Every structure is written in structure tokens, then in C-alpha cells.
N, C-alpha and C positions, 0 to 999 in steps of 0.2 A: 504494500500500500504506500502511495506517495504521502509523505507526512504533511504536505500542504493541504491535503484533503481533510486531515484532522482539524486544522485551524479553520477551514471553510465550514466544516460541520459545526464547530464551536460557535461561529458567528450566526449560523442558521438557528442553532439551539437557543442562543441569547435572544434573537428576534422573536422566536416562537414563544418564549416565556414572557417577554415584555408585551407581546400582543395580547396575551391573556390577562396579565397583571403587571401594570407599569411599575409597581413597587416590589416586584418579586425579589430582586437582588438586595434591595434595601432591607426587606424582611429577613432574608436569608442571612444577612450580615449582623442581624441583631442578636444572634445566639442560637443555641440548640437546646431542645427539650425532648429528646427521643424517649419513647416508652419501651423500646426494644434494644437489647444487646444481641446481635446476631453473630455467632461464631460458626463460620462456614469454611468450605474448602477453597483453596486458591484456584481450582479448576476454572478456566476461562469461560466455561459454559454456564456457570452458576453465579448469577448476579442477585444479591440479596434483595435490594429494593424492588427490582423489576419483577421477580417471581412472587413477591409479597403484594404487589400492586401498590407500593408506597413510593415516596419520593425523598428528596434531600431534606434532612432534618428529622426524619421519622425513625431512622434506624442507625444505631452506633454499631459499626461493623469491624470484626476482626476475622482475617482469613489466613489459613496456613494449610500445608499439605495434610489432607485427610481430617480436617476440622478437629484437631487435637487440643485437649486441655491438660497440659503437663505442668505439674506443680513447680518444677525447677526452670520452666520457661518464663523468664521475666517479662517477655513481651506479652504473652497472653494473660499472665497474672496481673500485670499493670493495667491492661485493658479491662479486665474483670473488676478490679478494685476501683478504677476511675468511673466506670459505668455504674457500678452498684452504689458506691459510697458518695460520689460527687454528682453524677447525673441523675441518680435515683431512678434508674430504669425500673419498670414494673415487671418485665419479662426478660429472661435470659434464654435464648434459643441456641441449641447446638443442631446444626443442619448438615447432615451428610447427603450423599447422592449415590445412586446406583451408577455403575461403571466408573467408580473412583479408582484412579491410577495408583494412588498411594496404598489403598487397601489391597489392590491386586498385587502390587509389588511385594507387600508384606506376606502374601500367601505363598510366595515362591522361595525356594532354597537357592538364594543367589547373593553374592557379595556385591552390594551396591555402593560401596565406598562411603562417602560422607553421609549418605542417607541411612546407613545402618543404624546409628543410635536413635534416629527419629522413628524409623519403621519398627524398631524393637518394641516400642510402646503399643503398636498395633498387633505385633506378634504376641505380646503379652495378653491382649484381649483374646486372641485365638487360643492361647494356652488355657486361660480361665474357662473358656467355653468349648474346649476341645471335644468333649464327649458329644455335645449336641451337633457341632459342626461336622465331625467325622461320620456322623450317622446320615448326613445328607450326601447322597451319591451323585446327584447332578451338580457339576462343577459351578455352573452359573448361579444356581439357587444357593449353593454354599457361599459363593462370592457375595450375593445380595444379602444373605443373612449376616455375614461378617460385617458388612456395611452398617446394618441395623444395630448389631451388638456393639460395634465400635461407638456409635452415637450414644447408646445407653450408658456405656462405661465412661464416656466423657461427661455425661450428665452427672454420674456418680462422683466423678472428680470435682465437678463444680460444687456439689453438695457437701463435699469434704471441707470446703474453704470456710474460714470464719466470716468473711464478708457476706457470703451468700446465706449462711445459716442465720446471721444476725438480721439481715434484711428480710428474710422470710418470716422470722419470728416477730419483728417489730412492725413491718408494713406489708406483709403478704406477698413478697416477691415470689414469682413462679419460675420454675425451670422446665423447659420443654425440649423434647427430642423429636426432631422432624427428619424426614427423608424427602429429597427432591427426586422424583422419578423422571430421569432425563429422557425417557422414551415417550412419556405422555404429558409432561409439564406439571403433573399433580404433586401437591405437597401432602405427605402422609404423616399424620400425628402418631407417634409411638406411645403417647399417653403415659408419660413419666409420672410416677407417683412419688412426690417429694417426701411425704411423711413416712411412707413405707420404706423408702431407701434410707432415710436418716435413721429410722428405728433399727434397721438391719446392720448399720455401721456405727450406731451410737456409742457402743462401749469403747471404741478406739478413736473415732473421728468427731465425736460431739464436742464442740468448742465453746460452750456457754461459760 
């Protein structure tokens, strides 16, 4: 793509916004008050605001390979704490997607260099759920199920954090696990049960 086209598109986008609302950018510059923190995959086919039907200012977004929430990743932890403690979001969403390259790579026995320590976290999800996954004989269905289980485990990782536990207790913050079906465009709600998860990990991870 010719980069000049990007700047032409930008000018067209500005005009379209101002045609609808002459104060659009003035309002945009006044600050943000998003209700959602969206933790998604870096995959170029998965765009948070577009698939949710929302726009600028509505969603605080963090994306990485395979939508991971890793406690020693200062990037995602900083995003979570800023969104929960300062922006006071009402919902935290972990959104995975079928055909996820990171999840597929983690299913393979291969040395992927610098990706190894990142993918190990997904392989740990496989290890935790090995019995269920190994009972699935269809490779594509196994792949899809690992995508779902990975989202669920990242939601558990969120619920382990002090910021999320405190916000849930004090103001009803909700944690959601979603899947974007790349074949249909549908969002699938995995119906994460915060209270049940917290109760199951309370002995070790409850941070009151």
C-alpha cells in the first residue's frame, strides 16, 4: 500500500466526522471515560471497537499475542491497574478469537526462539486442561477449545489481581471472557462467573 493513501484516508475520515458533528474532535480532546477495558489479540483481523460497534473513547484497549494476562508482564499489568483504578472501567473483557496464531503455535512441538517464554504460558493452559483437550480427536475442534480455555484462564489471572478483586467488591466490576468467531463475525460470551472463580482460588489468591 502507498503510504500517501493512509494520509488521504485520514483527511477523508476527518471530513466525515466533522460533517456529522462539527465538535467531534473538540469533544474527543476533552478526555476519556470508557466503560470497557478490552484485552485482545494483536491479530490484524481483530479490531476491538469495530467488532463491538463502538467508537473512540468507548473502549480502553490492550492487545498482545494471544490476549494474555501474565502477572510479570508490566505492560498488561499497568494497563489493568490504570483502567481499573484510575479510569474506573465497569467491565474488563478478555477477547480471544478462533484461528489464533499464537495458540496454534503453542500446540506445536517447535523451538520458536524469543516466542518460547511467551507461548509457554499458553502451553501451561494446555497442561492444566490436558485431559479434556487430549480427548478431542478433531484437531480443529481441539484448537478452538484451547482458544476458549486460554481466554478462561486469562480471566482467572485477572481475578487473581488485587485491583480487580477490590473493584469488584467495592463497585461491581465485571470480568468477561469472549471469543470472536473470525468465520462469522459473532462474539461468543463464555459467561465467566467471577464469584465462583474467586471462591475456587480464595485460599491462595484472595487479597482482601
